[in-house]
Every structure is written in structure tokens, then in C-alpha cells.
N, C-alpha and C positions, 0 to 999 in steps of 0.2 A: 661169407656164402663166397665158391669158390667157380671159377669159371672159367675154362681152356683161355688160354692165350690167344689162339688164331680166332677162336670165334669172336675175340673182345676186338680183335684187329677189324675184324668183318662189321661189325658193327656201330665202332667208331668210323668208320668207313662211308659205311652207309649215312650215319647220322652228320658228317661233314657236309657229303656231297650232296644229299638234300637241301640239308640247309642253306649252303650256298648259291643253289640253284634258285631255293626258293625266296631265298631271306629278302631282298631287296622289294621287291614289292609287295611281301608282306607284313615289314617296315611300313609302308607309307599307309596300309589299309590298317596296322593295330594303330602308327599315332593319328592319322584321320579318325579313326575308329574312336577312341579314346574322347577326341571332343565331339563327335557325333554325337555324348552322350548329353551334351545341351546346346544342340544346335540351333534349337527353338531360341536357347536366352541368346545365344552370340546373335542371332539376326536381328531379335530384340535390342538389344545395345547396340545393332550398328545401325538402325532403325532412327528417325528423327520423329519426336514426339509427336511434332504437327502431323503426321501421316494419319495419326490413331485421331477420330473422334470422338467426345463425352458418352460415355456410357449414361442409358437410359433405366427407367422403372420398369421393373417385369412387366407389369400389366400394359403396357405400351408397345410392345414387340410385335404384336398383329396390325396395330397400326402405321407402323414402321412399315411390314413388310408388304401389307395394303400401298402406300403411295409409294414406294420403289417400285410392286410391280406396275403402277401408272404410268411412271414415269420412265421405266427401260426396258427394253421388248428382252435383253438379256437375263435380264430376274427367271423369267420363266424356266430359263435352260439349268440355272446353277446360282444358290445364293448360299450365305453362311451366317449363324447366328452365334456371337463371339457371345459365353455369357462373364468371361475373365474381365475385369473391368481396366485392364491396362490394355485394351483392345479396342477396337470400334466395333458397335453392337452389330451391326452388318456389312458384311463386304458380299462385292461378286466381280466378277472377268469382265470387263469389257474387252481384253485382248486376251487372248489364250488361254493359260488353266489348264490344269491336271496336274500329272504327279513326275517328280522328278527337274532338274534342272534344265531352266527356260528361262532365258536370258531378254524376253519381249513383253514380258507378261504386264499389263496396264489391271491395275486392284483398284477400284471402287468402294470408295468407304462411305456410310451413311450415317446418319442418325437422325433424332429430331428435335427443333430450337424445342426451347423453353416454352415458345409460342404453339408449337404442335408443327410445325412444319418441316417440311424434309430437307435436310441438309448433309449435300455432296460433295466430295471431290474425288477428282484419281491420281492415283500415285504408279509409279511402276513398283511392282513386289520386289522385296529385299530378298536374294539368292543366295546371300552367303550362308546361311546355312545348310540349304541343299550343294553347293559347292564340296564343302566340306565333305557329307556324304557322299556323294560322288566321286572323290577322293577312294571316304573308305568303303566302296563298292566295289570300285573297278583301277586303284592306284593312277588313277589317270590316265590312262591308256585308253584311247580313243577309238572308235569302230565299232561294228553291228553285224553280226555275224547272225542274220536271220531275223528275228526281233529281241535276239539278245546281245545285253555289251560286251564287246571281248573282252574288256577288261574286267570281265564278273568271269569269265570263262576262265583267260588264265588266272585269277585268283582262285579259282575252283582246282585248277590243278598245278599250281602251288599248295594247295592246303592237303592235298593228295601228299606230297613230296614231306610237308610239315608234318602231320602226321604219322608217317614213317621215321622224320626225323626226333621225334620225342618218343615213338616204343624204343628205337636203338638207340638214344641218350641213357634214357634209363637203362637198359638194360647193360651198357658198358658202365656205367657209372655202380652196379650194385654190388660190387665187391667191397665199393670202398665207401661204397653210401653213409651208413652208420659215423661212422670214423671221420669223413672229411664234410657233414653235410651243413656245420655252422663254421666249420675253417676259413677264415679269412683271414688265410697266412701274410701279412702285409713285408714282413720280413726276407720273404725270398723273389722278391723282385714285383715287379709292374705287370710285367703277362700272369702271374700264377694266382697275382689278387685278382687278374681280370676273370679268370677259368673259375677261381673261388665263386665268385659274386657271380658269371653267368652261371653255373652249377648250382646255387644257391635261389637264384630268380626261377631257374628251369622247374626245378623241385617242388618247392611251396606254392606256383603258382598252376601246377600241373593239371587238375581236374578242371581248370578255366580251359587252358588251350588245349583242352580232348576236347571241352563243348565247343570250343568256337571254330576246330579244322572241325569238327563230322559238320556241325552246322552251315558251315559255308559248302562244303562239299555239295549237301542236298540243295540248299540255294542256288547254288549254281550250275546245276545239271536234273535236276528238277524234270525239267521235259524226257529227259532220256530215261527217268525213273517213271514216270506218267506212261511213258511211249511203252516201256518193260512192261506195266503193271494192264496194258492195254490186252494185250495176249493172253492174260488170265481174264478180262472183262468180256474179250471180242468185240463184239459191235455194238454191246452194253457200254453207253456213258455214264465212264467215272463218277461226275458230279451232276445232278441234275440241278442245273439253273432256271427251269421254270419258265414254264410257259406265258407266253405275253397277253395282257389281258386284253380280251374285246371292248372290257368295259372304255367307254368315253370321260374321262375326269374334269371337270370344272374347277377353275381357279375357288370360285365360290363355295365350292363344296370341301375346303381345304378345313381340317379342323384348326383351333387355337393351339399357341405355341404351349398355351398352358396344359393340354388336352395330352400333347406330345409326354410332356414332363411327367405328367399323373402316370401313362402308360410305362414309360422310362422306369419310374420309381419303382411300379412293381415290380419289373423285370429285372431290376437291379437292384434291388436295399442294400444299403450302406454306400453306392457310388453318387460320387459327383460329376453333372453334364457339363462339359468344358465348354462344347458349340454340339450343335445343332446343322449338320448341312443337308439343303434338300436340292432335287436335282430330276429335270425332267416331270416338272409338276402336270402339264399337259398332254405328256406321251401316255403310249403305253404300257409304259413302264415307271413309271416314279418312285423316289428312291427317297428316304430321310437317312443319312447318316449321323448315327451319335457318338462322339468321342465321351469315353468314361473314366474320371478318376477314380485308384482307391490306392491309397498308397498303404494301407494295413495288408495287400494281397497281392499274390502274385498277377502282374499284367502281362499281358501281351506285348507289350513293350514299355519300353519307358516314358512313349509321350500317351499311355491308355489303353483300355480295352475300348472295342466297336461294337457298336448294332447297327443294323442295317433291317428298315423295314418299310412298306407300302404307310406313306402316309396319311392314307386316307381309311385305310382299314385293317392299319397296327400289325398287319400278317409278317412277323418277323420272316426276311428271307435269308440273312447270314448272323454272325453273332460268333466273338471272340469269347463268349458265355457260354454256357451250358444252359438252353430254354427248359429241359425236361429228363426225364432221365434217360430217353433215349439216345442220348446226346454224348454218353458217356464218354465218350473220346475227345470230345472239344475239349478237356483242360489237361490231356498228354500232350495235342496238337498247339496249345496253346502256349504250355509249359514251353515246347522244345523253339518258340521266337523269343521268351521272354528270359530265357537262360541265353541268348546269344545278344539279345536289345536290352539288358540291362531294365528288365521291367520291374525287379522284386526288389525289395527294400529301399524303396520310397527316395528319397533324394538320398541318405547312407549308400544306399544302393547304388545309386549312380557315380557319384565317389569312390565308389570301391572298384567299380568298372574303369573306368576315367583311369584310377592310379595301374591297376592291371592290363589297359591296353596299352599304358607307357611302359611297363616291364618287360610285356611281349618287343614292344619293336624295340627295347635296349637288346633283350637275348638276341635279334638279329645281327643288329650293328656291333656288336662285342662277337659274336660266334665268327661274323666273318672277319673280325682284324684279327680274334683269337687264331684262325687259320692261316693268317697271312704270316703270322710270327712265327709260326710253327714251319710253314713253310719254307722259310726262310732261313731257319736254323738248320733246316735237313739240309739243304741245297748249300748254305755255306755263306750266298750272298741275293739280292734283291734282283729276282730276273724281270724282262720286261713283263711276262705276264703274269706277277706279284704285284708291277707297278701297278700293272693298269686295272688291276682288281682293287687298288687301295684306294686310287683316282677316282675310279664308278663306286667304291662305296661309299666315300665321302660326300662326293658332289649328289648322288643318288639321296641319300640320307640326309643330310644338313641343307641340302638345297629344296628337298619336300616340305621342309619342316619350315625354313627361309620365307617360300612362296606361300604358306596359310598365315605365317605370320605379318608378312607385306602387304596380302589380302585385306586382311582384321586391321590393319595399320592404318590401309588408304581411306577405310571405309566411308569415316566420318567427313575428309576430306572434300573425298569425291562428291559428296551431298554438298556442301560447304560450297564447293569451286560449281558445280551444278554439270556434272560430265556422266554421262551415261555410267549407268553402277553396276549392272551386272556383267554386262562385257569386259569392264574395266575389272572385275574380281579375277577372270580369266584371263585377263591379259596380264596385269602383275603377278598374279602362279605361274604360268608357263614361262615368262622372261625371265622370270628370278629363280627359276627353277632350273632353263638351259643354262642362264648363267652361270649359275653355280656350276653346272656340271660341267661349262667348258673349263673356266676355273680351275676348277682341280684337276684338270689335267694339263694345263698351262702351267701351273705354277707349284703341282705335284700334291701329295695328299698330308703332308705334314703340314706347309705352309698356307694352302687352303683350310684346312682343316683349323686352323689357330684365327685367321681371317673372317672365314664365315661363324664362326662363336661371335667371335666381337662384331661381325655385323648383324649377329642373333640380338645378344645382347642391345644392340643399339637400336636395334626394330620393336623389339620386346618392352621397353625402358621408354620407348616413343609411347606407346600403349597408353598408359594412364596422363601422362604427360599431355597429349591430347585431350583426355577429358579434363585435363585440368584447367588447362589452353580455354573449353569451352566455358568455364565458369563469366573470364572475363569479356568472352565475344557477345555484342548485344543480341537480346534474341534466342541464344542458345542458350540460356544457364540452366533449362529445364532437363535438357539433352546429356549433361554430365553426370549425375546421380539420380532418377527419376526411382532409380526401383534398384532393390539388392543384389542383384542378377550383376547390372552393369558396373557396382564396385566390386562384387566378387573377380568378375574377370579381369581387371584393373589389377586386383592384387595377384591372382593366379599371373598375370602378365609380368611382373615386377618380379615375381619369385621364380619363376622364367629367368627373365634377366640376370638374373644374381646367379645360377646355374650354369649358364651358359659363360657369364665373365669369370667363373670359377674354372669350366671346362679350358676356357682359351689360355690362362695363368700354368694350369695344369700340362697341358699341352706344347707349350711354349717351353715350359722349363726341360719336358721330358726331349724335346727338340733338340736343344743347346747342351743338356746334361746328360742325357739316357747313353743307351747303348749305340755306338756309333752306325751300326749295322740295321740298325729299324728300321722300319716303313715312316717312324715320326721323327725320323734324324734330321740334321739341316746342314 
């Protein structure tokens, strides 16, 4: 396929500059997004097993709810029934609550003793998974614009540029796509190998990147889209929330948990109920929210589908599943979320999204470095602007990874020495991130890349070492490997430790024996 050279140069410039402008924040979004596929498992790994109370038999949930309601007025506002045996059978917020990253939530855990007595204890909720999700959504950029996070809007703009970079990259690659698709030319220098790898990863993951780009744009600017649609709907509300009921509900009218489970089974045959969350039981608008799992179908996200209903009348108010033929649009809307959040394919699908997210992060990192080397070759020397961008790229990319790794590593030690856990997560991340960024400017891109990768190796290897040390610490043995997810996280950390060690060795070799005028030269 032949395309005029001037057109190719135009699209190459568009690809380069859109990628450079958006690449750094998207790196953080993709890297954290890959980890967010397992945010619940990460939080579980980081939480001491003593926080969770023993499970109870299925016919005892009503007794547990009744006794908890009698003990605490907070229970009427909101409580959650967990059917996963690894979690406390009942929890509610004594302080805080709600979605997103919050630092001071206190979660009350409840169960029944063998004698039928209510057993409770309060613990701070672990927000490590929510920290990672926050980085995924905002790239760590703080602040609000109205009710929306500033970081979400920045990532939305970055994804507009990202989409342009995808389209322009494919267009200028088309003439040589068939010939060079699987060509990894090792013998033509490190820059050529990096370019071939960058192109290969970009092309094979192109559908994934289009899905992510468009979905993030919609998530970031949904208010703008709704405002535009309101011009069509005029004064009519786009979404009918339903009027508050005039009925006064009483707790003694609340149906049994088993009645709710039976109704849910009718509505969602083939699904497994993970949890049921009750809220506002004595208000004019009581709610029952159900989290459902079915790994053999496309779910709204990797944590499951949902149904919201009136806990007294069983009236369904919202659902990610179609409840009747008139809701033909529901599966299409749910699939949009599912394709972004990895709600397809069960655990295998989550691992695929994890890998694709890491490959996406590699695209932005390698794209910046390729641009810097090409610019240096054109100019014949390393300019101050080149050095600035190189330092920024290394500091932001490796610093964001280092910050997350240190936050994960610190988790078990923070509990052991009894320090405020969630505030410490944020402190660890931002101190390490900005410390790495400053270090990259002080020592330069090449030296800081070597040192930060060595530090990442040490931090990653200390994660499984910490779990092994728990085996010899009194009363902490159950925390080491109580669940397969604990073991999996340690294995992944070990693999990444080896990757960073290999990267440090290769970067150091290129720094001392590679091209002298490269950004990697020392």
C-alpha cells in the first residue's frame, strides 16, 4: 500500500506529539489499571486475618441482623451481608462509608458465637485497593472541578489525544505493516529493536486500546454528554429515579434473607450471590443492593453484576441485567462497562486485561524514549529540552511504579507496628513518587533509571520475603498464605523483581558501552 510521503510525515508528527503530551498520565492510568483487576485481592492480602470474623450457617443470618440492629443504630442506615467464607458474615460502617478512597472509615465486623451471642469488633477499612483504583482513574492528580475529580478530566483529555495517536500511528505504519509486523531486528541497534517492539505491541493490542480510549472519554465527560442530550429531551428528565414512597416501613416487616435470595435466584438464574447490602431500612426509600457473579458470562465489571430493589416489596429499581424484553438496551450498556473493566472471561479475562494494561504502559514509556532518541539524532546532541523530557519520563513512570510497590510492601509492616494504615499508604506513594521524580532530575535519566530499577527490584523482592517472615512471627502465621491470592501476589512480585533487575543490568550496560551521545549514556 502506497501513501504519499508528505501525508505520512503529517500523521507521524501527529502520532508523536499526541503520544508525548498524553503519554505520562496514561502510563500511570494503564499501570494502575492493570493492578486494579485484582484490587479486592490486593486489599485482602493487605488485611490481617484477625479483622475478619468466622462465618455462620445460612439459616442464622436473620438472627445476626436482628441482634446487630438491636445493638447499633448505625445498622439501620447501612449494613452488608457477605456470603464469601473469607470475609466477616456482616459488616457496617461505624464511621464514614461511601465509595472511593476515604482515609478514616471504621468498619464494624459482626458474627455469632457458637452459643448464639453477637460478636463484634471495629477495624479501619483497608483502602489499598481503592488507592490503586484512584491512581487508575486520576493518575494521582488531586483536586476537584465541580463534583468531578480533576484527574479524571485530565485523563479524559489525554484519551482524546491517545485516540488520535492510535489512528495516526496505524496510518503511517500501513505501508510497511505486513513486511515489518513480526520483525524484531536485533542486529540493527537497540533503537530499532525498541521501535519494532513498540509497533508490534501497539498493533496486536489495537482493539483493546480503542475500547479503553473511547470508554474513558465517555466516563470523563458523561456530564457534558448528558447536558447535550438534555437539549433533545428538553425539560423532561432523562432518567426516571422514581418518587419516594409514602409508606412507612418498619424493621419487623423486613423479609428474611432467604426470601431475598429466593427472589434473586428467580431474577438472575445461574448467578452466585456474593453479598447483599441493605440501606435506609426505615427511610422512605429503602434499598437492597446485590452483587452477583457468573464467570461464564459477560458481567458489568470484574467484580460482578448488580441488582437494586426495594427490600420490602422486591420491586427492582436498577440492574445491570435485563429484567424484561423492554430493557433490550441494558446488555449493550453493560457490555460497554464490561469491556473497560475486564468483566468477561472470569479470572482468565482478568489476567489478560492485566497483561494488556502493562503492555499499554510499555507503549507510552517506549514511545517517549524513542522520540527522545530520534530527536537527539536529528539535532546531533542532547539539548536541555531533551534532557528535561528524559528525566521527566523516567521519574514519572518508574516513580509511579515505585510508589505503588512501596505502598504494598509497607502494608503488613504498618499493621504490625500499629500505624494509621490508609494515611500511610498515601504518604508512602506521594513521598516515593516525588522523591523519584526529584532524583531523576538530580542524577539524570540514565543514572536514575538504573538506580530506580535496582530499588524496584529490592522493594518487589521484599514483598514475598515479608510474607515468609510472617511465618515465624508469633500469632501472624495465618496471614502469610491463608489464601491462593496471597501466594499469587507474592509470585507476581517476585517475577517483577526479576524483570526490574534485568532492566537495571541492561540499562547499565547500555549506559557504559552504548552510543555515547544517547540519553542513556553515562
